[in-house]
DRENDRENTOR-575298 format. One record per residue: residue number from 1; residue in three letters; chain; z, y, x of N, C-alpha, C in turn. Coordinates in steps of 0.05 Angstrom, whole numbers. Layout:
k->NUM&r->ALA&c->A&n.c3->Z&n.c2->Y&n.c1->X&ca.c3->Z&ca.c2->Y&ca.c1->X&c.c3->Z&c.c2->Y&c.c1->X;
...
This chain:
k->1&r->MET&c->A&n.c3->16&n.c2->236&n.c1->-262&ca.c3->-12&ca.c2->231&ca.c1->-258&c.c3->-18&c.c2->234&c.c1->-228;
k->2&r->THR&c->A&n.c3->-34&n.c2->216&n.c1->-217&ca.c3->-41&ca.c2->216&ca.c1->-189&c.c3->-67&c.c2->231&c.c1->-185;
k->3&r->TYR&c->A&n.c3->-73&n.c2->238&n.c1->-160&ca.c3->-99&ca.c2->249&ca.c1->-153&c.c3->-122&c.c2->231&c.c1->-163;
k->4&r->TYR&c->A&n.c3->-118&n.c2->205&n.c1->-160&ca.c3->-139&ca.c2->187&ca.c1->-168&c.c3->-142&c.c2->185&c.c1->-199;
k->5&r->ASP&c->A&n.c3->-120&n.c2->189&n.c1->-213&ca.c3->-123&ca.c2->191&ca.c1->-242&c.c3->-139&c.c2->216&c.c1->-250;
k->6&r->GLU&c->A&n.c3->-134&n.c2->237&n.c1->-236&ca.c3->-148&ca.c2->262&ca.c1->-242&c.c3->-178&c.c2->260&c.c1->-237;
k->7&r->ILE&c->A&n.c3->-186&n.c2->245&n.c1->-217&ca.c3->-215&ca.c2->243&ca.c1->-210&c.c3->-227&c.c2->218&c.c1->-221;
k->8&r->SER&c->A&n.c3->-213&n.c2->204&n.c1->-238&ca.c3->-222&ca.c2->177&ca.c1->-247&c.c3->-250&c.c2->177&c.c1->-259;
k->9&r->THR&c->A&n.c3->-258&n.c2->197&n.c1->-274&ca.c3->-284&ca.c2->197&ca.c1->-287&c.c3->-307&c.c2->200&c.c1->-266;
k->10&r->GLY&c->A&n.c3->-301&n.c2->212&n.c1->-243&ca.c3->-322&ca.c2->215&ca.c1->-223&c.c3->-318&c.c2->198&c.c1->-198;
k->11&r->TYR&c->A&n.c3->-299&n.c2->178&n.c1->-200&ca.c3->-292&ca.c2->162&ca.c1->-177&c.c3->-316&c.c2->148&c.c1->-165;
k->12&r->GLU&c->A&n.c3->-332&n.c2->134&n.c1->-181&ca.c3->-355&ca.c2->120&ca.c1->-170&c.c3->-375&c.c2->139&c.c1->-158;
k->13&r->GLU&c->A&n.c3->-380&n.c2->161&n.c1->-171&ca.c3->-398&ca.c2->181&ca.c1->-160&c.c3->-390&c.c2->190&c.c1->-132;
k->14&r->LEU&c->A&n.c3->-364&n.c2->193&n.c1->-129&ca.c3->-353&ca.c2->202&ca.c1->-103&c.c3->-352&c.c2->180&c.c1->-82;
k->15&r->TYR&c->A&n.c3->-346&n.c2->156&n.c1->-89&ca.c3->-339&ca.c2->135&ca.c1->-70&c.c3->-357&c.c2->110&c.c1->-70;
k->16&r->GLU&c->A&n.c3->-373&n.c2->106&n.c1->-90&ca.c3->-388&ca.c2->80&ca.c1->-92&c.c3->-405&c.c2->74&c.c1->-68;
k->17&r->GLU&c->A&n.c3->-422&n.c2->93&n.c1->-59&ca.c3->-439&ca.c2->87&ca.c1->-37&c.c3->-424&c.c2->80&c.c1->-12;
k->18&r->GLU&c->A&n.c3->-403&n.c2->95&n.c1->-6&ca.c3->-386&ca.c2->91&ca.c1->18&c.c3->-373&c.c2->63&c.c1->16;
k->19&r->GLN&c->A&n.c3->-361&n.c2->56&n.c1->-7&ca.c3->-347&ca.c2->31&ca.c1->-10&c.c3->-366&c.c2->7&c.c1->-9;
k->20&r->LEU&c->A&n.c3->-390&n.c2->10&n.c1->-20&ca.c3->-409&ca.c2->-12&ca.c1->-20&c.c3->-419&c.c2->-17&c.c1->9;
k->21&r->LYS&c->A&n.c3->-421&n.c2->3&n.c1->25&ca.c3->-428&ca.c2->-1&ca.c1->54&c.c3->-407&c.c2->-18&c.c1->67;
k->22&r->LYS&c->A&n.c3->-382&n.c2->-13&n.c1->62&ca.c3->-360&ca.c2->-29&ca.c1->74&c.c3->-361&c.c2->-57&c.c1->63;
k->23&r->ILE&c->A&n.c3->-366&n.c2->-61&n.c1->38&ca.c3->-368&ca.c2->-88&ca.c1->26&c.c3->-390&c.c2->-103&c.c1->40;
k->24&r->LYS&c->A&n.c3->-412&n.c2->-91&n.c1->45&ca.c3->-435&ca.c2->-104&ca.c1->59&c.c3->-426&c.c2->-114&c.c1->86;
k->25&r->VAL&c->A&n.c3->-411&n.c2->-99&n.c1->101&ca.c3->-400&ca.c2->-107&ca.c1->127&c.c3->-381&c.c2->-131&c.c1->123;
k->26&r->ILE&c->A&n.c3->-363&n.c2->-128&n.c1->105&ca.c3->-342&ca.c2->-148&ca.c1->100&c.c3->-354&c.c2->-174&c.c1->91;
k->27&r->LYS&c->A&n.c3->-375&n.c2->-173&n.c1->75&ca.c3->-388&ca.c2->-198&ca.c1->64&c.c3->-399&c.c2->-215&c.c1->86;
k->28&r->GLN&c->A&n.c3->-403&n.c2->-204&n.c1->110&ca.c3->-413&ca.c2->-221&ca.c1->132&c.c3->-392&c.c2->-241&c.c1->141;
k->29&r->TYR&c->A&n.c3->-366&n.c2->-235&n.c1->135&ca.c3->-344&ca.c2->-252&ca.c1->145&c.c3->-328&c.c2->-264&c.c1->123;
k->30&r->LEU&c->A&n.c3->-325&n.c2->-250&n.c1->100&ca.c3->-309&ca.c2->-260&ca.c1->78&c.c3->-327&c.c2->-275&c.c1->59;
k->31&r->LYS&c->A&n.c3->-322&n.c2->-301&n.c1->57&ca.c3->-339&ca.c2->-318&ca.c1->41&c.c3->-321&c.c2->-337&c.c1->24;
k->32&r->PRO&c->A&n.c3->-308&n.c2->-326&n.c1->4&ca.c3->-290&ca.c2->-343&ca.c1->-12&c.c3->-305&c.c2->-364&c.c1->-28;
k->33&r->GLU&c->A&n.c3->-292&n.c2->-386&n.c1->-34&ca.c3->-302&ca.c2->-407&ca.c1->-51&c.c3->-295&c.c2->-399&c.c1->-80;
k->34&r->PRO&c->A&n.c3->-310&n.c2->-411&n.c1->-99&ca.c3->-306&ca.c2->-403&ca.c1->-128&c.c3->-277&c.c2->-407&c.c1->-137;
k->35&r->GLU&c->A&n.c3->-262&n.c2->-427&n.c1->-126&ca.c3->-235&ca.c2->-432&ca.c1->-135&c.c3->-214&c.c2->-415&c.c1->-121;
k->36&r->ASP&c->A&n.c3->-222&n.c2->-401&n.c1->-100&ca.c3->-203&ca.c2->-384&ca.c1->-85&c.c3->-194&c.c2->-361&c.c1->-102;
k->37&r->LYS&c->A&n.c3->-169&n.c2->-352&n.c1->-97&ca.c3->-158&ca.c2->-329&ca.c1->-110&c.c3->-158&c.c2->-306&c.c1->-91;
k->38&r->LEU&c->A&n.c3->-169&n.c2->-283&n.c1->-99&ca.c3->-171&ca.c2->-259&ca.c1->-82&c.c3->-158&c.c2->-236&c.c1->-96;
k->39&r->LEU&c->A&n.c3->-140&n.c2->-222&n.c1->-82&ca.c3->-127&ca.c2->-198&ca.c1->-92&c.c3->-137&c.c2->-174&c.c1->-77;
k->40&r->ASP&c->A&n.c3->-145&n.c2->-153&n.c1->-92&ca.c3->-154&ca.c2->-128&ca.c1->-81&c.c3->-131&c.c2->-108&c.c1->-86;
k->41&r->VAL&c->A&n.c3->-118&n.c2->-99&n.c1->-64&ca.c3->-96&ca.c2->-80&ca.c1->-66&c.c3->-107&c.c2->-51&c.c1->-62;
k->42&r->GLY&c->A&n.c3->-103&n.c2->-35&n.c1->-83&ca.c3->-115&ca.c2->-8&ca.c1->-83&c.c3->-144&c.c2->-10&c.c1->-93;
k->43&r->CYS&c->A&n.c3->-147&n.c2->-26&n.c1->-114&ca.c3->-174&ca.c2->-34&ca.c1->-124&c.c3->-189&c.c2->-11&c.c1->-138;
k->44&r->GLY&c->A&n.c3->-175&n.c2->10&n.c1->-145&ca.c3->-189&ca.c2->32&ca.c1->-159&c.c3->-203&c.c2->23&c.c1->-184;
k->45&r->THR&c->A&n.c3->-229&n.c2->29&n.c1->-187&ca.c3->-244&ca.c2->21&ca.c1->-211&c.c3->-256&c.c2->-6&c.c1->-208;
k->46&r->GLY&c->A&n.c3->-249&n.c2->-21&n.c1->-187&ca.c3->-259&ca.c2->-48&ca.c1->-184&c.c3->-284&c.c2->-51&c.c1->-166;
k->47&r->LEU&c->A&n.c3->-293&n.c2->-29&n.c1->-155&ca.c3->-317&ca.c2->-30&ca.c1->-137&c.c3->-313&c.c2->-51&c.c1->-115;
k->48&r->THR&c->A&n.c3->-289&n.c2->-53&n.c1->-104&ca.c3->-284&ca.c2->-71&ca.c1->-82&c.c3->-273&c.c2->-98&c.c1->-91;
k->49&r->THR&c->A&n.c3->-270&n.c2->-101&n.c1->-117&ca.c3->-260&ca.c2->-126&ca.c1->-128&c.c3->-283&c.c2->-143&c.c1->-139;
k->50&r->GLU&c->A&n.c3->-302&n.c2->-130&n.c1->-151&ca.c3->-323&ca.c2->-144&ca.c1->-166&c.c3->-342&c.c2->-161&c.c1->-149;
k->51&r->PRO&c->A&n.c3->-348&n.c2->-154&n.c1->-124&ca.c3->-369&ca.c2->-169&ca.c1->-109&c.c3->-363&c.c2->-198&c.c1->-101;
k->52&r->TRP&c->A&n.c3->-338&n.c2->-206&n.c1->-104&ca.c3->-331&ca.c2->-232&ca.c1->-92&c.c3->-334&c.c2->-255&c.c1->-113;
k->53&r->PRO&c->A&n.c3->-347&n.c2->-276&n.c1->-105&ca.c3->-353&ca.c2->-299&ca.c1->-124&c.c3->-330&c.c2->-319&c.c1->-125;
k->54&r->CYS&c->A&n.c3->-306&n.c2->-309&n.c1->-134&ca.c3->-283&ca.c2->-325&ca.c1->-136&c.c3->-265&c.c2->-315&c.c1->-158;
k->55&r->LYS&c->A&n.c3->-240&n.c2->-325&n.c1->-160&ca.c3->-221&ca.c2->-314&ca.c1->-180&c.c3->-209&c.c2->-288&c.c1->-169;
k->56&r->ARG&c->A&n.c3->-215&n.c2->-266&n.c1->-183&ca.c3->-208&ca.c2->-240&ca.c1->-172&c.c3->-186&c.c2->-226&c.c1->-188;
k->57&r->TYR&c->A&n.c3->-170&n.c2->-212&n.c1->-173&ca.c3->-147&ca.c2->-197&ca.c1->-184&c.c3->-147&c.c2->-170&c.c1->-170;
k->58&r->GLY&c->A&n.c3->-137&n.c2->-149&n.c1->-184&ca.c3->-135&ca.c2->-123&ca.c1->-172&c.c3->-110&c.c2->-109&c.c1->-180;
k->59&r->VAL&c->A&n.c3->-98&n.c2->-94&n.c1->-162&ca.c3->-75&ca.c2->-77&ca.c1->-168&c.c3->-81&c.c2->-49&c.c1->-157;
k->60&r->ASP&c->A&n.c3->-71&n.c2->-29&n.c1->-172&ca.c3->-74&ca.c2->-1&ca.c1->-165&c.c3->-53&c.c2->15&c.c1->-181;
k->61&r->PRO&c->A&n.c3->-41&n.c2->35&n.c1->-169&ca.c3->-21&ca.c2->50&ca.c1->-184&c.c3->-34&c.c2->71&c.c1->-203;
k->62&r->ALA&c->A&n.c3->-60&n.c2->76&n.c1->-201&ca.c3->-72&ca.c2->96&ca.c1->-218&c.c3->-81&c.c2->84&c.c1->-245;
k->63&r->LYS&c->A&n.c3->-67&n.c2->91&n.c1->-266&ca.c3->-72&ca.c2->80&ca.c1->-292&c.c3->-101&c.c2->84&c.c1->-302;
k->64&r->LYS&c->A&n.c3->-111&n.c2->108&n.c1->-297&ca.c3->-138&ca.c2->114&ca.c1->-307&c.c3->-160&c.c2->99&c.c1->-291;
k->65&r->LEU&c->A&n.c3->-155&n.c2->94&n.c1->-266&ca.c3->-174&ca.c2->78&ca.c1->-250&c.c3->-174&c.c2->49&c.c1->-260;
k->66&r->ILE&c->A&n.c3->-150&n.c2->39&n.c1->-265&ca.c3->-148&ca.c2->11&ca.c1->-276&c.c3->-161&c.c2->10&c.c1->-303;
k->67&r->ALA&c->A&n.c3->-158&n.c2->30&n.c1->-320&ca.c3->-170&ca.c2->30&ca.c1->-346&c.c3->-201&c.c2->28&c.c1->-344;
k->68&r->ARG&c->A&n.c3->-212&n.c2->43&n.c1->-324&ca.c3->-241&ca.c2->42&ca.c1->-320&c.c3->-249&c.c2->15&c.c1->-309;
k->69&r->ALA&c->A&n.c3->-234&n.c2->3&n.c1->-292&ca.c3->-240&ca.c2->-24&ca.c1->-281&c.c3->-240&c.c2->-44&c.c1->-304;
k->70&r->ARG&c->A&n.c3->-221&n.c2->-43&n.c1->-322&ca.c3->-219&ca.c2->-62&ca.c1->-344&c.c3->-243&c.c2->-59&c.c1->-363;
k->71&r->GLN&c->A&n.c3->-254&n.c2->-36&n.c1->-365&ca.c3->-278&ca.c2->-32&ca.c1->-382&c.c3->-302&c.c2->-47&c.c1->-371;
k->72&r->LYS&c->A&n.c3->-304&n.c2->-49&n.c1->-345&ca.c3->-327&ca.c2->-60&ca.c1->-332&c.c3->-327&c.c2->-90&c.c1->-329;
k->73&r->ASP&c->A&n.c3->-303&n.c2->-102&n.c1->-326&ca.c3->-302&ca.c2->-130&ca.c1->-318&c.c3->-277&c.c2->-143&c.c1->-329;
k->74&r->LYS&c->A&n.c3->-278&n.c2->-169&n.c1->-332&ca.c3->-255&ca.c2->-184&ca.c1->-344&c.c3->-236&c.c2->-194&c.c1->-322;
k->75&r->ILE&c->A&n.c3->-237&n.c2->-182&n.c1->-299&ca.c3->-219&ca.c2->-189&ca.c1->-277&c.c3->-190&c.c2->-182&c.c1->-286;
k->76&r->GLU&c->A&n.c3->-170&n.c2->-196&n.c1->-275&ca.c3->-143&ca.c2->-189&ca.c1->-281&c.c3->-135&c.c2->-165&c.c1->-264;
k->77&r->TYR&c->A&n.c3->-133&n.c2->-142&n.c1->-277&ca.c3->-124&ca.c2->-117&ca.c1->-263&c.c3->-97&c.c2->-109&c.c1->-273;
k->78&r->LYS&c->A&n.c3->-79&n.c2->-102&n.c1->-255&ca.c3->-52&ca.c2->-93&ca.c1->-262&c.c3->-47&c.c2->-66&c.c1->-249;
k->79&r->ILE&c->A&n.c3->-32&n.c2->-50&n.c1->-264&ca.c3->-23&ca.c2->-24&ca.c1->-254&c.c3->2&c.c2->-30&c.c1->-237;
k->80&r->ALA&c->A&n.c3->0&n.c2->-26&n.c1->-211&ca.c3->22&ca.c2->-32&ca.c1->-194&c.c3->16&c.c2->-19&c.c1->-166;
k->81&r->PRO&c->A&n.c3->37&n.c2->-9&n.c1->-153&ca.c3->34&ca.c2->1&ca.c1->-126&c.c3->33&c.c2->-22&c.c1->-106;
k->82&r->ALA&c->A&n.c3->22&n.c2->-16&n.c1->-83&ca.c3->21&ca.c2->-36&ca.c1->-62&c.c3->50&c.c2->-45&c.c1->-54;
k->83&r->GLU&c->A&n.c3->69&n.c2->-27&n.c1->-57&ca.c3->96&ca.c2->-32&ca.c1->-48&c.c3->111&c.c2->-51&c.c1->-67;
k->84&r->ASP&c->A&n.c3->99&n.c2->-58&n.c1->-90&ca.c3->112&ca.c2->-75&ca.c1->-109&c.c3->91&c.c2->-92&c.c1->-124;
k->85&r->ILE&c->A&n.c3->79&n.c2->-111&n.c1->-110&ca.c3->57&ca.c2->-127&ca.c1->-121&c.c3->69&c.c2->-148&c.c1->-140;
k->86&r->PRO&c->A&n.c3->60&n.c2->-149&n.c1->-165&ca.c3->73&ca.c2->-167&ca.c1->-185&c.c3->62&c.c2->-196&c.c1->-185;
k->87&r->TYR&c->A&n.c3->62&n.c2->-208&n.c1->-161&ca.c3->53&ca.c2->-236&ca.c1->-159&c.c3->72&c.c2->-250&c.c1->-140;
k->88&r->PRO&c->A&n.c3->74&n.c2->-277&n.c1->-143&ca.c3->92&ca.c2->-293&ca.c1->-126&c.c3->83&c.c2->-295&c.c1->-97;
k->89&r->ASP&c->A&n.c3->101&n.c2->-303&n.c1->-80&ca.c3->95&ca.c2->-307&ca.c1->-51&c.c3->72&c.c2->-327&c.c1->-48;
k->90&r->ASP&c->A&n.c3->56&n.c2->-322&n.c1->-28&ca.c3->34&ca.c2->-341&ca.c1->-20&c.c3->15&c.c2->-348&c.c1->-43;
k->91&r->TYR&c->A&n.c3->11&n.c2->-330&n.c1->-61&ca.c3->-5&ca.c2->-336&ca.c1->-85&c.c3->-35&c.c2->-334&c.c1->-80;
k->92&r->PHE&c->A&n.c3->-44&n.c2->-317&n.c1->-62&ca.c3->-72&ca.c2->-312&ca.c1->-59&c.c3->-83&c.c2->-324&c.c1->-33;
k->93&r->ASP&c->A&n.c3->-108&n.c2->-335&n.c1->-35&ca.c3->-122&ca.c2->-345&ca.c1->-12&c.c3->-131&c.c2->-322&c.c1->5;
k->94&r->TYR&c->A&n.c3->-139&n.c2->-300&n.c1->-7&ca.c3->-149&ca.c2->-276&ca.c1->7&c.c3->-135&c.c2->-252&c.c1->-6;
k->95&r->VAL&c->A&n.c3->-128&n.c2->-233&n.c1->12&ca.c3->-119&ca.c2->-207&ca.c1->2&c.c3->-135&c.c2->-186&c.c1->17;
k->96&r->VAL&c->A&n.c3->-148&n.c2->-168&n.c1->3&ca.c3->-163&ca.c2->-146&ca.c1->15&c.c3->-151&c.c2->-120&c.c1->6;
k->97&r->SER&c->A&n.c3->-152&n.c2->-101&n.c1->24&ca.c3->-144&ca.c2->-73&ca.c1->18&c.c3->-164&c.c2->-56&c.c1->33;
k->98&r->ILE&c->A&n.c3->-182&n.c2->-44&n.c1->18&ca.c3->-204&ca.c2->-30&ca.c1->30&c.c3->-201&c.c2->0&c.c1->26;
k->99&r->THR&c->A&n.c3->-196&n.c2->14&n.c1->47&ca.c3->-193&ca.c2->43&ca.c1->48&c.c3->-172&c.c2->53&c.c1->28;
k->100&r->ALA&c->A&n.c3->-150&n.c2->38&n.c1->28&ca.c3->-127&ca.c2->46&ca.c1->11&c.c3->-101&c.c2->49&c.c1->26;
k->101&r->ILE&c->A&n.c3->-98&n.c2->36&n.c1->48&ca.c3->-72&ca.c2->35&ca.c1->62&c.c3->-61&c.c2->63&c.c1->68;
k->102&r->GLN&c->A&n.c3->-79&n.c2->81&n.c1->76&ca.c3->-69&ca.c2->108&ca.c1->83&c.c3->-58&c.c2->123&c.c1->59;
k->103&r->ASN&c->A&n.c3->-63&n.c2->112&n.c1->34&ca.c3->-53&ca.c2->124&ca.c1->10&c.c3->-27&c.c2->112&c.c1->0;
k->104&r->PHE&c->A&n.c3->-18&n.c2->90&n.c1->13&ca.c3->7&ca.c2->77&ca.c1->4&c.c3->30&c.c2->97&c.c1->8;
k->105&r->SER&c->A&n.c3->49&n.c2->97&n.c1->-11&ca.c3->72&ca.c2->115&ca.c1->-7&c.c3->91&c.c2->106&c.c1->15;
k->106&r->ASP&c->A&n.c3->92&n.c2->80&n.c1->20&ca.c3->107&ca.c2->68&ca.c1->42&c.c3->89&c.c2->47&c.c1->55;
k->107&r->ILE&c->A&n.c3->76&n.c2->55&n.c1->76&ca.c3->56&ca.c2->38&ca.c1->88&c.c3->67&c.c2->11&c.c1->98;
k->108&r->LYS&c->A&n.c3->90&n.c2->12&n.c1->111&ca.c3->102&ca.c2->-13&ca.c1->121&c.c3->109&c.c2->-32&c.c1->97;
k->109&r->LYS&c->A&n.c3->121&n.c2->-21&n.c1->77&ca.c3->129&ca.c2->-37&ca.c1->53&c.c3->104&c.c2->-48&c.c1->39;
k->110&r->GLY&c->A&n.c3->83&n.c2->-32&n.c1->37&ca.c3->58&ca.c2->-41&ca.c1->24&c.c3->45&c.c2->-64&c.c1->40;
k->111&r->LEU&c->A&n.c3->45&n.c2->-62&n.c1->66&ca.c3->34&ca.c2->-83&ca.c1->83&c.c3->51&c.c2->-108&c.c1->82;
k->112&r->GLU&c->A&n.c3->78&n.c2->-104&n.c1->81&ca.c3->95&ca.c2->-128&ca.c1->78&c.c3->90&c.c2->-142&c.c1->51;
k->113&r->GLU&c->A&n.c3->85&n.c2->-127&n.c1->30&ca.c3->78&ca.c2->-140&ca.c1->4&c.c3->52&c.c2->-154&c.c1->5;
k->114&r->ILE&c->A&n.c3->32&n.c2->-142&n.c1->18&ca.c3->6&ca.c2->-156&ca.c1->22&c.c3->10&c.c2->-182&c.c1->36;
k->115&r->LYS&c->A&n.c3->25&n.c2->-181&n.c1->57&ca.c3->30&ca.c2->-206&ca.c1->73&c.c3->46&c.c2->-226&c.c1->56;
k->116&r->ARG&c->A&n.c3->64&n.c2->-217&n.c1->40&ca.c3->81&ca.c2->-235&ca.c1->23&c.c3->64&c.c2->-250&c.c1->3;
k->117&r->VAL&c->A&n.c3->46&n.c2->-237&n.c1->-11&ca.c3->31&ca.c2->-250&ca.c1->-33&c.c3->6&c.c2->-265&c.c1->-23;
k->118&r->GLY&c->A&n.c3->-2&n.c2->-261&n.c1->3&ca.c3->-25&ca.c2->-275&ca.c1->14&c.c3->-16&c.c2->-298&c.c1->30;
k->119&r->LYS&c->A&n.c3->-35&n.c2->-317&n.c1->34&ca.c3->-29&ca.c2->-340&ca.c1->50&c.c3->-33&c.c2->-333&c.c1->80;
k->120&r->ASP&c->A&n.c3->-59&n.c2->-330&n.c1->88&ca.c3->-63&ca.c2->-323&ca.c1->116&c.c3->-90&c.c2->-309&c.c1->121;
k->121&r->LYS&c->A&n.c3->-105&n.c2->-303&n.c1->100&ca.c3->-131&ca.c2->-290&ca.c1->103&c.c3->-130&c.c2->-262&c.c1->91;
k->122&r->PHE&c->A&n.c3->-132&n.c2->-242&n.c1->108&ca.c3->-129&ca.c2->-215&ca.c1->100&c.c3->-153&c.c2->-198&c.c1->111;
k->123&r->VAL&c->A&n.c3->-162&n.c2->-179&n.c1->95&ca.c3->-181&ca.c2->-159&ca.c1->105&c.c3->-168&c.c2->-132&c.c1->99;
k->124&r->LEU&c->A&n.c3->-163&n.c2->-117&n.c1->119&ca.c3->-150&ca.c2->-91&ca.c1->116&c.c3->-166&c.c2->-69&c.c1->129;
k->125&r->SER&c->A&n.c3->-169&n.c2->-47&n.c1->114&ca.c3->-183&ca.c2->-24&ca.c1->126&c.c3->-170&c.c2->2&c.c1->119;
k->126&r->TYR&c->A&n.c3->-173&n.c2->21&n.c1->136&ca.c3->-163&ca.c2->48&ca.c1->131&c.c3->-181&c.c2->68&c.c1->143;
k->127&r->LEU&c->A&n.c3->-179&n.c2->93&n.c1->133&ca.c3->-195&ca.c2->115&ca.c1->143&c.c3->-189&c.c2->121&c.c1->172;
k->128&r->LYS&c->A&n.c3->-210&n.c2->122&n.c1->189&ca.c3->-206&ca.c2->129&ca.c1->217&c.c3->-194&c.c2->157&c.c1->220;
k->129&r->LYS&c->A&n.c3->-202&n.c2->176&n.c1->203&ca.c3->-194&ca.c2->204&ca.c1->205&c.c3->-167&c.c2->209&c.c1->193;
k->130&r->SER&c->A&n.c3->-154&n.c2->190&n.c1->182&ca.c3->-128&ca.c2->194&ca.c1->170&c.c3->-108&c.c2->202&c.c1->191;
k->131&r->SER&c->A&n.c3->-91&n.c2->221&n.c1->184&ca.c3->-70&ca.c2->229&ca.c1->203&c.c3->-50&c.c2->206&c.c1->208;
k->132&r->LYS&c->A&n.c3->-50&n.c2->187&n.c1->190&ca.c3->-32&ca.c2->164&ca.c1->192&c.c3->-44&c.c2->141&c.c1->207;
k->133&r->ALA&c->A&n.c3->-69&n.c2->144&n.c1->216&ca.c3->-83&ca.c2->122&ca.c1->229&c.c3->-68&c.c2->109&c.c1->252;
k->134&r->PRO&c->A&n.c3->-57&n.c2->124&n.c1->271&ca.c3->-43&ca.c2->111&ca.c1->293&c.c3->-19&c.c2->94&c.c1->284;
k->135&r->MET&c->A&n.c3->-4&n.c2->104&n.c1->264&ca.c3->19&ca.c2->90&ca.c1->253&c.c3->10&c.c2->65&c.c1->239;
k->136&r->ILE&c->A&n.c3->-12&n.c2->67&n.c1->223&ca.c3->-22&ca.c2->44&ca.c1->208&c.c3->-30&c.c2->22&c.c1->228;
k->137&r->ARG&c->A&n.c3->-45&n.c2->30&n.c1->249&ca.c3->-54&ca.c2->10&ca.c1->269&c.c3->-30&c.c2->-4&c.c1->281;
k->138&r->LYS&c->A&n.c3->-10&n.c2->11&n.c1->288&ca.c3->14&ca.c2->-1&ca.c1->301&c.c3->27&c.c2->-21&c.c1->282;
k->139&r->ILE&c->A&n.c3->30&n.c2->-14&n.c1->256&ca.c3->42&ca.c2->-33&ca.c1->237&c.c3->25&c.c2->-58&c.c1->233;
k->140&r->ILE&c->A&n.c3->-1&n.c2->-54&n.c1->230&ca.c3->-19&ca.c2->-77&ca.c1->227&c.c3->-17&c.c2->-96&c.c1->251;
k->141&r->ASP&c->A&n.c3->-18&n.c2->-84&n.c1->275&ca.c3->-16&ca.c2->-100&ca.c1->299&c.c3->10&c.c2->-116&c.c1->301;
k->142&r->SER&c->A&n.c3->32&n.c2->-104&n.c1->291&ca.c3->58&ca.c2->-117&ca.c1->292&c.c3->62&c.c2->-139&c.c1->271;
k->143&r->MET&c->A&n.c3->47&n.c2->-137&n.c1->249&ca.c3->51&ca.c2->-155&ca.c1->227&c.c3->30&c.c2->-177&c.c1->223;
k->144&r->PHE&c->A&n.c3->5&n.c2->-172&n.c1->233&ca.c3->-17&ca.c2->-190&ca.c1->228&c.c3->-30&c.c2->-199&c.c1->254;
k->145&r->ASP&c->A&n.c3->-40&n.c2->-224&n.c1->253&ca.c3->-55&ca.c2->-235&ca.c1->276&c.c3->-85&c.c2->-228&c.c1->272;
k->146&r->ILE&c->A&n.c3->-93&n.c2->-207&n.c1->283&ca.c3->-121&ca.c2->-197&ca.c1->279&c.c3->-140&c.c2->-213&c.c1->296;
k->147&r->LYS&c->A&n.c3->-160&n.c2->-225&n.c1->283&ca.c3->-181&ca.c2->-241&ca.c1->296&c.c3->-206&c.c2->-225&c.c1->301;
k->148&r->LYS&c->A&n.c3->-211&n.c2->-205&n.c1->284&ca.c3->-236&ca.c2->-189&ca.c1->287&c.c3->-230&c.c2->-161&c.c1->278;
k->149&r->GLU&c->A&n.c3->-241&n.c2->-142&n.c1->293&ca.c3->-239&ca.c2->-114&ca.c1->285&c.c3->-266&c.c2->-101&c.c1->286;
k->150&r->ILE&c->A&n.c3->-273&n.c2->-86&n.c1->265&ca.c3->-299&ca.c2->-72&ca.c1->264&c.c3->-294&c.c2->-43&c.c1->259;
k->151&r->GLU&c->A&n.c3->-307&n.c2->-26&n.c1->275&ca.c3->-306&ca.c2->2&ca.c1->270&c.c3->-330&c.c2->10&c.c1->254;
k->152&r->GLU&c->A&n.c3->-326&n.c2->15&n.c1->229&ca.c3->-347&ca.c2->22&ca.c1->210&c.c3->-349&c.c2->53&c.c1->211;
k->153&r->GLU&c->A&n.c3->-369&n.c2->64&n.c1->197&ca.c3->-373&ca.c2->92&ca.c1->198&c.c3->-348&c.c2->109&c.c1->192;
k->154&r->LYS&c->A&n.c3->-333&n.c2->102&n.c1->171&ca.c3->-309&ca.c2->117&ca.c1->164&c.c3->-283&c.c2->102&c.c1->167;
k->155&r->ASP&c->A&n.c3->-284&n.c2->76&n.c1->170&ca.c3->-260&ca.c2->59&ca.c1->171&c.c3->-258&c.c2->42&c.c1->195;
k->156&r->PHE&c->A&n.c3->-233&n.c2->33&n.c1->201&ca.c3->-228&ca.c2->10&ca.c1->218&c.c3->-224&c.c2->-13&c.c1->198;
k->157&r->ILE&c->A&n.c3->-236&n.c2->-36&n.c1->203&ca.c3->-234&ca.c2->-59&ca.c1->186&c.c3->-223&c.c2->-82&c.c1->203;
k->158&r->PHE&c->A&n.c3->-202&n.c2->-95&n.c1->193&ca.c3->-189&ca.c2->-117&ca.c1->208&c.c3->-190&c.c2->-143&c.c1->191;
k->159&r->PHE&c->A&n.c3->-195&n.c2->-165&n.c1->205&ca.c3->-196&ca.c2->-191&ca.c1->193&c.c3->-176&c.c2->-209&c.c1->207;
k->160&r->THR&c->A&n.c3->-162&n.c2->-226&n.c1->192&ca.c3->-143&ca.c2->-244&ca.c1->204&c.c3->-154&c.c2->-272&c.c1->204;
k->161&r->PHE&c->A&n.c3->-180&n.c2->-275&n.c1->202&ca.c3->-193&ca.c2->-302&ca.c1->203&c.c3->-220&c.c2->-298&c.c1->216;
k->162&r->ASP&c->A&n.c3->-231&n.c2->-321&n.c1->225&ca.c3->-257&ca.c2->-320&ca.c1->239&c.c3->-279&c.c2->-325&c.c1->218;
């Protein structure tokens, strides 16, 4: 059982307001079409998966968070870590990972998987205060062509499209 499984019943109470603030910022730039496929890596209970008006998918390693997400919405949610995303190469028009990267067990491998399953439009964010922040930034800079960066209250948010 993971930390997030343990707090699953109170997840929204703890994180909803903070996550919805980030979604509001991201929505200024991320505007998928109804037929686009979007994957949310580290989707938790679906707070960051639900807002997008397109074909949505979510992966998270926490079984109890995925169970809560499935109760709320008919989105395709799978129990899977970022390091082993169960989808084919170049499958998604958009891949987002919002405040999850610092929790990956292998950050480089997780970001490689994100890049593998996505075409070219990514939104990546991580906690500014994470002890892993400098390493995450270095890996993102080496793997992705960042077009826009936003420093939000708690996160750095990166976009690979205009």
